C-alpha positions in Angstrom: 0.0 0.0 0.0 1.2 3.5 -0.9 0.3 7.0 0.4 1.9 10.4 0.4 2.5 12.8 3.3 3.9 16.2 2.5 4.8 15.0 -0.9 6.9 12.1 0.3 5.9 8.5 -0.6 5.0 6.3 2.4 4.8 2.5 1.9 3.6 -0.4 4.1 6.3 -3.1 4.2 7.7 -5.7 6.6 11.2 -5.1 5.1 12.9 -2.7 2.8 14.3 -5.6 0.8 11.3 -5.3 -1.5 11.6 -5.2 -5.3 10.6 -1.9 -6.7 9.7 -0.8 -10.2 11.6 1.8 -12.0 9.4 4.8 -12.7 11.9 7.6 -13.5 12.1 9.1 -17.0 15.8 8.9 -17.4 15.8 10.9 -20.7 15.0 14.1 -18.7 18.3 13.9 -16.8 20.1 17.2 -17.2 17.6 18.8 -19.5 16.8 21.8 -17.2 20.4 22.4 -16.1 21.8 22.1 -19.6 19.7 25.1 -20.7 20.9 27.2 -17.7 24.5 26.2 -18.3 24.3 28.0 -21.6 24.4 31.2 -19.7 28.0 32.4 -19.2 27.5 33.6 -15.6 25.8 30.3 -14.5 28.4 28.2 -16.3 31.3 30.1 -14.7 29.8 30.1 -11.2 29.1 26.3 -11.2 32.4 25.6 -12.9 34.5 27.6 -10.5 32.8 26.2 -7.4 32.9 22.5 -8.5 36.5 22.7 -9.8 37.7 24.5 -6.6 36.3 21.7 -4.5 37.4 18.9 -6.9 41.1 20.0 -6.8 41.3 19.8 -3.0 42.8 16.5 -1.7 40.8 14.7 0.9 42.7 13.5 4.0 41.6 10.8 6.4 43.0 11.3 9.9 43.2 9.0 12.9 42.8 10.9 16.2 44.7 9.5 19.2 43.6 9.7 22.8 45.2 13.1 23.3 43.5 14.6 20.2 46.5 14.6 17.9 45.9 13.7 14.2 47.9 11.6 11.9 47.2 10.5 8.3 45.4 7.1 8.4 46.9 5.7 5.2 46.3 2.1 6.1 42.5 2.5 6.1 40.9 1.0 2.9 39.0 4.3 2.4 42.1 6.5 2.4 43.0 6.0 -1.3 39.3 5.6 -2.1 38.5 9.2 -1.1 41.9 10.7 -2.0 42.4 9.3 -5.5 39.9 6.9 -7.1 36.3 6.7 -5.6 35.4 4.2 -8.3 37.0 2.5 -11.3 35.4 5.0 -13.7 36.2 8.3 -12.0 39.1 10.1 -10.4 38.5 12.1 -7.3 38.5 15.3 -9.4 35.8 14.1 -11.8 33.8 12.6 -9.0 33.7 15.7 -6.8 33.2 18.1 -9.8 30.2 16.1 -10.9 28.8 15.7 -7.4 29.1 19.4 -6.5 27.6 20.4 -9.9 24.6 18.2 -9.2 24.2 19.8 -5.7 24.2 23.3 -7.2 22.1 22.6 -10.3 19.8 19.9 -9.0 19.7 20.6 -5.3 21.0 17.2 -4.4 24.2 15.1 -5.0 24.0 11.3 -4.7 26.6 8.6 -4.6 26.0 4.9 -3.8 28.5 3.2 -1.5 29.4 -0.4 -2.5 30.8 -2.3 0.4 32.8 -5.5 0.8 32.0 -8.5 3.1 33.6 -6.6 6.1 31.5 -3.5 5.7 34.3 -1.4 4.3 33.5 0.9 1.4 34.9 -0.7 -1.8 33.7 2.1 -4.2 31.6 5.2 -4.2 29.5 5.5 -7.4 28.0 8.8 -8.5 24.3 8.6 -9.3 22.4 11.4 -11.2 19.9 13.2 -9.1 17.1 12.5 -11.5 17.6 8.7 -11.0 16.8 9.0 -7.2 13.6 9.3 -5.3 13.3 9.6 -1.6 10.6 7.4 -0.1 9.6 6.5 3.5 8.7 3.0 4.4 6.5 2.0 7.3 8.3 -0.9 9.0 6.4 -2.2 12.1 4.9 1.3 12.8 8.2 3.2 12.3 8.9 5.4 9.3 12.3 4.7 7.7 13.9 6.7 4.9 15.0 4.9 1.8 16.2 5.8 -1.6 14.6 4.4 -4.7 17.1 4.4 -7.6 16.4 3.7 -11.2 17.9 0.4 -12.2 18.2 -0.9 -8.6 16.1 -3.9 -7.7 16.0 -3.0 -4.0 15.6 0.2 -2.0 18.9 1.7 -0.7 19.4 2.3 3.0 20.7 5.8 4.0 23.9 4.3 5.3 24.8 3.3 1.8 23.9 6.5 0.0 25.9 9.7 0.1 23.4 12.5 0.0 24.7 16.1 -0.1 22.0 18.7 0.1 22.0 22.2 -1.2 19.8 24.8 0.5 16.9 22.8 2.1 13.6 23.7 3.7 13.0 20.4 5.4 16.5 18.8 5.7 15.3 15.9 3.5 15.5 17.3 0.0 17.7 20.0 -1.3 16.5 22.9 -3.5 18.5 23.9 -6.6 20.1 27.3 -6.6 18.5 27.7 -10.0 15.1 27.3 -8.5 15.6 30.4 -6.3 17.3 32.2 -9.2 14.8 31.2 -11.8 13.4 34.8 -12.4 16.9 36.2 -12.8 18.1 33.3 -15.0 15.1 33.7 -17.2 15.7 37.5 -17.6 19.3 36.8 -18.3 18.5 34.2 -20.9 16.0 36.5 -22.6 18.7 39.3 -22.5 21.2 37.0 -24.2 18.7 35.9 -26.8 17.8 39.5 -27.5 21.4 40.5 -27.7 22.1 37.6 -30.1 19.3 38.6 -32.4 20.1 42.3 -32.1 23.8 42.0 -33.1 22.9 39.2 -35.6 20.9 41.8 -37.5 23.8 44.2 -37.5 22.9 46.0 -34.3 20.6 48.4 -35.9 17.8 49.1 -38.4 19.6 50.4 -41.4 17.0 52.9 -42.6 13.6 53.9 -44.0 12.5 54.6 -47.6 9.6 56.9 -47.8 7.5 58.0 -50.8 6.5 61.7 -50.7 3.4 61.5 -52.8 1.0 58.8 -53.6 0.8 55.2 -52.4 2.7 52.2 -53.5 0.9 49.4 -55.3 0.7 45.9 -53.9 4.1 44.2 -54.3 6.0 47.4 -54.8 7.1 47.6 -51.1 8.6 44.2 -51.1 10.3 44.7 -54.4 11.8 48.0 -53.2 12.9 46.4 -50.0 14.7 43.5 -51.7 16.4 45.8 -54.2 17.5 48.3 -51.6 18.7 45.6 -49.2 20.9 44.1 -52.0 22.4 47.5 -52.7 23.2 48.2 -49.0 24.5 44.7 -48.2 26.8 44.6 -51.2 28.1 48.1 -50.4 26.7 49.6 -53.7 25.4 53.0 -54.4 21.6 53.4 -54.2 19.7 55.6 -56.7 16.4 57.1 -55.6 13.5 58.3 -57.7 12.5 61.9 -57.3 9.6 61.2 -55.0 11.7 59.0 -52.6 13.6 59.9 -49.5 16.0 57.7 -47.5 16.4 58.3 -43.7 19.0 56.3 -41.8 17.9 54.9 -38.4 20.2 53.5 -35.7 19.6 52.1 -32.2 22.2 52.4 -29.5 22.1 49.3 -27.3 23.4 51.3 -24.3 20.5 53.8 -24.7 18.1 50.9 -24.7 19.8 49.7 -21.4 20.3 46.2 -22.9 24.0 46.0 -22.0 23.3 47.4 -18.5 20.7 44.8 -18.0 23.1 42.0 -19.0 25.7 43.3 -16.6 23.2 43.5 -13.7 22.1 39.9 -14.4 25.7 38.7 -14.0 26.0 40.3 -10.6 22.6 38.9 -9.5 23.4 35.4 -10.6 26.7 35.6 -8.8 24.9 36.5 -5.6 22.8 33.4 -5.8 25.8 31.2 -6.1 27.9 33.1 -3.6 30.6 33.8 -6.1 32.2 37.2 -6.5 31.7 38.8 -9.9 35.5 39.0 -10.1 35.7 35.2 -10.2 33.1 35.3 -13.0 35.5 37.6 -14.9 33.5 40.8 -14.3 36.5 43.1 -13.7 34.7 46.3 -14.2 34.9 47.3 -10.5 38.0 45.4 -9.4 41.6 46.2 -8.4 44.5 44.0 -7.4 43.5 44.3 -3.7 40.0 43.3 -4.6 41.1 40.2 -6.5 43.4 39.2 -3.6 40.7 39.6 -1.0 38.2 37.8 -3.2 40.1 34.5 -3.1 40.1 34.5 0.7 36.4 35.4 0.8 35.6 32.7 -1.7 37.3 30.1 0.5 35.7 31.2 3.8 32.2 32.3 2.6 31.5 30.0 -0.4 33.6 26.9 -0.2 34.0 26.3 3.6 30.3 25.5 4.3 30.1 23.2 1.2 33.4 21.5 2.2 32.1 21.0 5.8 28.8 19.5 4.4 30.7 17.0 2.3 33.2 16.1 5.0 30.5 15.2 7.5 28.6 13.2 5.0 31.6 11.2 4.0 32.5 10.6 7.7 29.0 9.6 8.5 28.4 7.2 5.6 31.8 5.9 4.3 33.1 4.7 7.7 31.5 2.3 10.1 29.8 3.6 13.2 32.6 2.2 15.4 35.2 4.2 13.5 33.6 7.6 13.6 34.9 8.4 17.1 38.5 8.4 16.1 38.4 9.2 12.4 38.2 12.7 10.8 37.8 13.6 7.1 39.2 16.9 6.0 39.8 18.7 2.7 43.3 20.2 2.4 42.6 23.8 1.5 46.2 24.9 1.3 46.2 24.4 -2.4 43.7 27.3 -2.9 46.2 29.7 -1.3 49.2 28.3 -2.9 49.2 31.0 -5.6 49.8 33.7 -2.9 53.5 32.9 -2.3 53.9 35.8 0.1 51.1 34.6 2.4 52.3 31.1 2.2 55.9 32.1 3.1 54.8 34.1 6.1 52.6 31.3 7.3 55.4 28.8 7.2 57.9 31.2 8.7 55.6 31.9 11.6 55.1 28.2 12.3 58.9 27.6 12.1 59.6 30.5 14.4 57.6 29.0 17.2 58.9 25.5 16.8 55.6 24.3 15.3 57.1 22.9 12.1 60.4 21.4 11.1 62.5 22.4 8.0 61.7 19.1 6.3 58.0 19.6 6.9 58.3 22.9 5.2 60.2 21.4 2.3 57.6 18.6 2.0 54.7 21.2 1.8 56.4 22.9 -1.1 57.4 19.6 -2.9 61.1 19.7 -2.1 63.2 16.7 -1.0 64.2 16.4 2.6 67.6 17.4 3.9 69.9 16.0 6.5 69.3 17.1 10.1 66.0 18.8 9.0 63.7 16.8 11.3 64.2 18.9 14.4 62.1 21.9 15.4 63.9 25.2 16.2 62.9 27.9 18.7 64.5 31.4 19.3 67.1 31.2 22.1 66.0 34.4 23.7 62.5 33.1 24.5 61.5 31.2 27.6 58.5 30.2 29.6 57.1 32.4 32.3 57.9 29.8 35.0 61.6 29.8 34.0 61.7 33.6 34.0 60.3 33.8 37.6 62.7 31.0 38.7 65.7 32.7 37.3 64.7 36.0 38.9 64.3 34.3 42.3 67.6 32.6 42.0 69.4 35.8 41.3 67.9 37.5 44.4 68.9 34.5 46.6 72.5 34.8 45.3 72.7 38.5 46.0 
């Protein structure tokens, strides 16, 4: 028996291992977002966010009893998340596709295939249009399940990565394009108008008027064809005595068409949380603006999305018994690698307080290790407060 509550399908079943029929129209996958991606601003925003996430390495850490972290390279999921989530995709392609789905569809899905020990053997991306969330009534309790096109059985949440975009209920994400639909439609119409406008030469070339009398049927079209041929071929037009030619031009700026297109770019960028500078709108930028934009992009746009993905990977890829001592983190240092000055100051500061060794610095900048470079250094003129008090007391006793 089936019923719906708040738009979610509820089923009566003794078990979720129940064959289900495929009902999704797979041909509609990507139809809506392909149209939106034709807009330069939408394409750039989605591309810059998804590629920025995809280029970041994923680290799996083991946390000891004192809270210190170390890379957990022996765990089966380490190379799975860091390099090859499945045989068909690298980490870059997988994350780029997943994040693009989150932004354009509202939800990003990936199925976790496990071995006989419960470890994740692969993580397979699934298009959002293939997945439907259903709730099953099992012995009076509602349980969430995922119905996937082509799957014989419903998928348990523990085996389905589900990254949500903005959500009103915490169950299904809402596409950014859904909220931006009015702006995207206006921008699409502006682009279409601009294409037609400039395709016609950007202006109406002129008007032919007859001073006296009326033209007979067919004479208008004949004159138009003849005159169009002369103007197109760069020839010299000859008018009869009763005819007059008046040139007509339309300035796109006066019609505010270009201003409208510029406004649409900024508005679309607002929805995606991307600075217009990163969408190559440099009309109001400077070097300091570009420099600050990169940091703002990391903290305001990427950080929440990265946290969302990290927690979902930790919750689903690893067994419940492992979650207490395992942490999944994106390495964001790559995004700031282009700013050599900031990177140098950061490493210098850590080295100055004994927080990092010379070989650790060389490792972070892809240089080979050196001899005697595994020891931390501290300034000799610095000491703890206890030692300073002790030395002062000792000097007084001596005197």
